[in-house]
C-alpha positions in Angstrom: 26.6 -42.3 -48.9 23.2 -43.7 -47.9 21.8 -46.3 -50.3 18.6 -44.3 -51.0 20.8 -41.5 -52.2 22.8 -43.8 -54.5 19.7 -45.2 -56.0 18.4 -41.8 -57.2 18.5 -41.4 -60.9 20.4 -38.5 -62.5 17.1 -36.8 -63.3 15.9 -37.0 -59.7 19.2 -35.7 -58.4 19.0 -32.7 -60.7 15.5 -31.9 -59.8 16.5 -31.7 -56.1 19.2 -29.0 -56.8 18.9 -25.6 -55.2 16.3 -23.2 -56.7 17.4 -19.8 -57.9 17.2 -17.6 -54.8 17.2 -14.2 -56.5 14.2 -15.2 -58.7 12.4 -16.6 -55.7 13.0 -13.5 -53.5 11.7 -11.2 -56.2 8.5 -13.3 -56.5 8.0 -13.3 -52.8 8.6 -9.5 -52.5 6.1 -8.8 -55.3 3.6 -11.1 -53.7 4.1 -9.5 -50.3 3.7 -6.0 -51.6 0.7 -7.1 -53.7 -1.0 -8.6 -50.6 -0.6 -5.4 -48.6 -2.0 -3.4 -51.5 -5.0 -5.7 -51.9 -5.8 -5.1 -48.2 -5.4 -1.4 -48.6 -7.3 -1.1 -51.9 -10.2 -3.3 -50.9 -10.8 -2.0 -47.4 -13.5 0.5 -48.3 -15.3 -1.7 -50.8 -15.3 -4.6 -48.3 -16.6 -2.4 -45.5 -19.4 -0.7 -47.4 -20.5 -3.4 -49.8 -19.6 -6.7 -47.9 -20.0 -5.2 -44.4 -16.7 -6.8 -43.5 -13.5 -4.7 -44.0 -11.3 -7.8 -44.1 -13.5 -9.7 -46.6 -11.2 -9.4 -49.6 -8.0 -9.4 -47.6 -8.8 -12.6 -45.7 -9.7 -14.4 -48.9 -6.7 -13.1 -50.7 -4.4 -14.4 -47.9 -5.9 -17.8 -48.5 -5.3 -17.5 -52.2 -1.7 -16.4 -51.6 -1.1 -19.3 -49.1 -2.4 -21.8 -51.6 -0.4 -20.2 -54.4 2.8 -20.5 -52.4 2.1 -24.2 -51.9 1.5 -24.6 -55.6 4.7 -22.8 -56.5 6.7 -24.9 -54.0 5.3 -28.2 -55.2 5.9 -27.4 -58.8 9.4 -26.2 -58.1 10.1 -29.8 -56.8 8.5 -31.3 -59.9 10.9 -32.5 -62.5 10.0 -30.2 -65.4 11.0 -32.8 -68.0 7.7 -34.5 -67.2 5.8 -31.5 -68.7 6.9 -32.8 -72.2 4.5 -35.7 -72.0 1.7 -33.7 -70.3 1.8 -30.8 -72.8 -0.5 -32.3 -75.4 -3.2 -33.4 -72.9 -3.1 -29.9 -71.2 -3.5 -28.3 -74.6 -6.5 -30.5 -75.3 -8.1 -29.6 -72.0 -7.5 -25.9 -72.8 -9.3 -26.2 -76.1 -12.3 -28.0 -74.5 -12.6 -25.3 -71.8 -12.5 -22.5 -74.4 -15.4 -24.1 -76.2 -17.3 -24.8 -73.0 -17.0 -21.2 -71.8 -19.1 -20.2 -74.8 -21.9 -22.5 -73.8 -24.4 -21.9 -71.0 -21.7 -23.1 -68.6 -19.9 -19.7 -69.2 -21.0 -16.5 -67.6 -20.1 -12.9 -67.2 -21.7 -11.4 -70.3 -24.4 -9.4 -68.4 -22.0 -7.7 -66.1 -18.8 -7.1 -68.1 -19.9 -7.3 -71.7 -18.0 -10.5 -72.2 -18.5 -14.2 -71.4 -15.1 -15.2 -70.1 -15.8 -17.1 -66.9 -17.0 -20.6 -66.0 -17.4 -22.6 -62.8 -14.3 -24.5 -61.8 -16.3 -27.7 -61.4 -18.5 -27.0 -64.5 -21.7 -26.9 -62.5 -20.8 -25.2 -59.2 -17.9 -23.7 -57.4 -15.6 -20.8 -57.8 -15.2 -19.2 -61.2 -12.1 -19.1 -63.4 -11.1 -18.0 -66.9 -10.2 -20.8 -69.3 -7.9 -18.3 -71.1 -5.5 -18.5 -68.1 -5.0 -22.2 -68.7 -4.8 -21.7 -72.5 -1.9 -19.3 -72.1 0.4 -21.8 -70.3 -0.9 -24.7 -72.4 0.3 -23.1 -75.6 3.8 -22.4 -74.0 4.1 -26.0 -72.7 3.1 -27.6 -76.0 5.2 -25.3 -78.2 8.2 -25.7 -76.0 8.0 -29.5 -75.9 7.6 -29.7 -79.7 10.2 -27.1 -80.7 12.8 -28.4 -78.2 13.2 -31.4 -80.6 13.4 -29.2 -83.7 17.1 -29.6 -84.4 17.0 -33.4 -83.8 14.1 -34.3 -86.0 14.8 -35.6 -89.5 13.3 -33.4 -92.1 10.9 -35.0 -94.5 11.9 -35.2 -98.2 9.2 -34.5 -100.7 9.2 -36.1 -104.1 10.3 -33.8 -106.8 8.7 -35.9 -109.5 5.4 -34.1 -109.1 4.4 -30.5 -109.1 2.8 -30.8 -105.7 5.9 -32.4 -104.3 8.1 -29.7 -105.6 5.8 -27.0 -104.2 5.8 -28.7 -100.8 9.6 -29.1 -100.8 10.0 -25.4 -101.6 7.6 -24.5 -98.8 9.5 -26.8 -96.5 12.8 -25.2 -97.5 11.6 -21.7 -96.5 10.2 -22.9 -93.2 6.5 -22.5 -94.0 5.3 -26.1 -93.4 7.0 -26.1 -90.0 4.9 -23.2 -88.9 1.5 -24.6 -90.1 0.6 -26.7 -86.9 1.7 -23.9 -84.6 -0.1 -21.2 -86.5 -3.2 -23.4 -86.7 -3.3 -23.8 -82.9 -2.9 -20.0 -82.4 -5.6 -19.1 -84.9 -8.1 -21.6 -83.5 -7.5 -20.4 -79.9 -7.6 -16.7 -81.1 -10.9 -17.4 -82.8 -12.5 -19.0 -79.7 -11.3 -16.2 -77.4 -12.5 -13.5 -79.7 -16.0 -15.0 -79.4 -16.1 -14.2 -75.7 -14.7 -11.5 -76.6 -11.3 -11.4 -74.8 -8.9 -9.3 -76.8 -6.2 -9.0 -74.1 -6.2 -12.8 -73.6 -5.9 -13.3 -77.3 -2.9 -10.9 -77.5 -1.2 -12.7 -74.6 -1.7 -16.2 -76.1 -0.3 -14.9 -79.5 2.7 -13.2 -77.8 3.5 -16.2 -75.7 3.4 -18.6 -78.6 5.4 -16.2 -80.8 8.0 -15.8 -78.1 8.6 -19.5 -78.0 8.8 -19.7 -81.8 11.3 -16.8 -81.9 13.5 -18.3 -79.2 13.4 -21.7 -81.0 15.0 -20.2 -84.0 12.1 -19.7 -86.4 13.3 -17.6 -89.3 12.9 -13.9 -88.6 11.0 -13.0 -91.7 8.2 -15.4 -90.6 8.1 -13.7 -87.2 7.8 -10.3 -89.0 5.2 -11.6 -91.4 3.2 -13.3 -88.6 3.4 -10.1 -86.4 2.2 -8.0 -89.3 -0.7 -10.3 -90.1 -1.6 -10.4 -86.4 -1.5 -6.6 -86.1 -3.6 -6.3 -89.2 -6.1 -8.8 -87.9 -6.3 -7.0 -84.5 -6.9 -3.7 -86.3 -9.7 -5.2 -88.4 -11.3 -6.6 -85.2 -11.0 -3.4 -83.3 -12.4 -1.2 -86.1 -15.1 -3.6 -87.3 -16.7 -4.8 -84.0 -19.0 -2.6 -82.0 -17.6 -3.9 -78.7 -14.0 -2.9 -79.5 -14.9 0.3 -81.4 -16.6 1.6 -78.3 -13.6 0.9 -76.2 -11.3 2.7 -78.7 -13.6 5.7 -78.5 -13.6 5.7 -74.7 -9.8 5.4 -74.8 -9.5 8.5 -77.0 -12.0 10.5 -74.9 -13.2 8.8 -71.7 -14.9 12.1 -70.7 -17.4 11.5 -73.6 -19.2 9.1 -71.3 -17.8 10.2 -68.0 -20.7 8.9 -65.8 -20.9 5.4 -67.4 -18.3 3.5 -69.5 -15.6 6.1 -69.2 -16.0 6.5 -65.4 -13.5 3.8 -64.4 -10.7 5.2 -66.6 -11.3 8.8 -65.4 -11.3 7.8 -61.7 -8.1 5.9 -62.4 -6.5 9.0 -63.8 -7.6 11.0 -60.8 -6.0 8.5 -58.5 -2.7 8.5 -60.3 -2.7 12.3 -60.5 -3.4 12.6 -56.7 -0.4 10.5 -55.9 2.3 13.0 -56.9 5.9 12.1 -56.2 5.6 10.4 -52.8 1.9 9.5 -52.6 -0.8 10.2 -50.0 0.5 7.4 -47.8 -0.3 3.7 -47.4 -4.0 3.3 -46.7 -4.7 6.9 -47.5 -6.2 6.6 -50.9 -9.4 8.6 -51.6 -10.4 7.0 -54.8 -10.9 3.6 -53.3 -13.9 4.9 -51.3 -16.3 3.7 -54.0 -15.1 6.2 -56.6 -12.8 3.8 -58.5 -14.6 0.5 -59.5 -12.7 -2.7 -58.7 -9.7 -0.9 -57.0 -8.5 -4.3 -55.6 -8.6 -6.0 -59.0 -7.6 -4.8 -62.5 -7.1 -1.2 -61.3 -5.1 -1.9 -58.2 -2.0 -0.2 -59.7 -3.9 3.1 -59.6 -4.2 2.8 -55.9 -0.5 1.9 -55.7 0.4 5.1 -57.4 -2.0 7.2 -55.3 -0.8 5.8 -52.0 2.9 5.3 -52.8 3.4 8.0 -55.4 5.6 8.0 -58.4 8.6 6.7 -56.4 6.6 3.7 -55.0 5.2 2.9 -58.5 8.7 3.0 -60.0 10.0 0.6 -57.3 7.2 -1.8 -58.1 7.9 -1.5 -61.9 11.7 -2.0 -61.1 10.9 -5.2 -59.2 9.0 -6.5 -62.1 11.8 -5.6 -64.5 14.4 -7.3 -62.3 12.2 -10.5 -62.2 11.8 -10.5 -66.0 15.5 -9.9 -66.5 16.3 -12.7 -64.1 13.9 -15.0 -65.9 15.6 -14.4 -69.2 19.0 -15.0 -67.5 17.7 -18.4 -66.3 16.5 -19.2 -69.8 20.0 -18.5 -71.2 21.6 -20.8 -68.6 18.9 -23.6 -68.6 20.1 -27.2 -68.8 18.4 -27.9 -72.1 16.4 -26.2 -74.9 13.0 -27.3 -73.4 13.7 -25.6 -70.1 15.0 -22.5 -71.9 11.9 -22.2 -74.1 9.6 -22.7 -71.2 11.1 -19.8 -69.3 11.2 -17.6 -72.3 7.5 -18.1 -72.9 6.4 -17.7 -69.3 8.6 -14.7 -68.7 7.5 -12.9 -71.9 3.9 -13.6 -70.9 4.5 -12.0 -67.5 6.2 -9.0 -69.1 3.5 -8.3 -71.6 0.7 -8.7 -69.0 2.4 -6.2 -66.6 2.8 -3.8 -69.5 -0.8 -4.2 -70.6 -2.2 -3.7 -67.1 -0.2 -0.6 -66.4 -0.9 0.7 -69.9 -4.7 0.3 -69.2 -4.8 2.0 -65.8 -2.8 5.0 -67.1 -5.0 5.1 -70.3 -1.9 4.5 -72.4 -3.9 1.8 -74.2 -7.6 0.9 -74.3 -9.2 -0.9 -71.4 -8.7 -4.6 -72.0 -9.7 -6.0 -68.7 -6.4 -7.6 -67.6 -5.1 -8.2 -64.1 -1.7 -7.2 -62.6 0.3 -10.4 -61.7 0.8 -10.9 -58.0 -1.3 -7.8 -57.2 -4.8 -8.1 -58.4 -7.3 -9.8 -56.2 -8.4 -13.3 -57.3 -7.7 -16.9 -56.9 -7.2 -18.8 -60.2 -5.2 -16.0 -61.9 -2.8 -15.8 -58.9 -2.5 -19.6 -58.8 -1.7 -19.8 -62.4 1.0 -17.1 -62.0 2.5 -18.9 -59.0 2.4 -22.2 -60.9 4.3 -20.6 -63.7 6.9 -19.3 -61.2 7.1 -22.8 -59.8 7.9 -24.2 -63.3 10.7 -21.6 -63.7 12.1 -22.5 -60.3 12.0 -26.2 -61.3 14.0 -25.4 -64.4 16.5 -23.4 -62.3 17.1 -26.5 -60.1 18.6 -28.3 -63.0 20.9 -25.5 -64.2 24.5 -26.9 -64.2 26.7 -25.5 -61.5 29.5 -23.4 -62.8 32.8 -25.2 -63.1 35.4 -24.3 -60.6 38.9 -23.6 -61.9 
């Protein structure tokens, strides 16, 4: 055996193990289909608006190429190092969520919400800090909760009333939740100022998934879910921005030429697809009828061109990816890796559900992209980075013992 090989630490050897091929292939298939659909969905808009039919397709190919490089590099990265980086990343996410509400943020005039900021703060391509906040919460929660069973519990003095109260709260698991709940509440507050309800939901769900997988008592999960649902209902019913969206969801034809226009055109596209679709590239709604056909509403074009059968194949591929992700979480080498995968996979599952729910008008329009399909750079890069982290964990899964 070469000397360099012998000098490798156990951690380095584990991080060089084979990545999970089924998970990798599912990601590549979804990215490949998404790339084809971006070209098809964006062709008309690029031709009539940008005067270059390949404008979006060319840029998206560059985004995909960069995303694949990011995924590969992170798959080679020893995921144990994310433990130490989780706190600084969470701090950066908080700072960015504050900065997006300052003059550095933009988007309010065009989409009714200020969610974007320049990548280099003063110039350059735009990105949504909420994308970083989602993975930051999962990394931090996973790193902290992975040590949950090994940490020595603090004993409170029973000689004082306060000590007895704190001990009781500790016994029922309340004090353990305080730092995690505080982080989620502060992030939710900042994101609701944009406002960004779908991003808030994703952060809450991602954090809750890690807490649940870490073994937090079920009644706290139920209580937290109930309080979050009540809070969301209050926000939806008491804010003009969300109330309008609920009204448009219930009856998009009430404002068919303005705010309900996108939803109506999406429904027309889906209805036109039928069982087998109009054929790849044959969509009619993408010819400047459906706004942003290459972005949040790309699934409408998928259904129109590929039909119910094609749409179900895409959904099945996402389902297989999610199931494989949870399988990897169950077989992960340690709790930290398991919690990482649970958080990321749950985040992916909920985002797919929300996007498809929006384009079919099953839920109100929340402005959320479809992973691996929607046009854009930073969102795709974040998704590919998350897949790279899962593949890095898969590299350290112990090989099955041979009998």
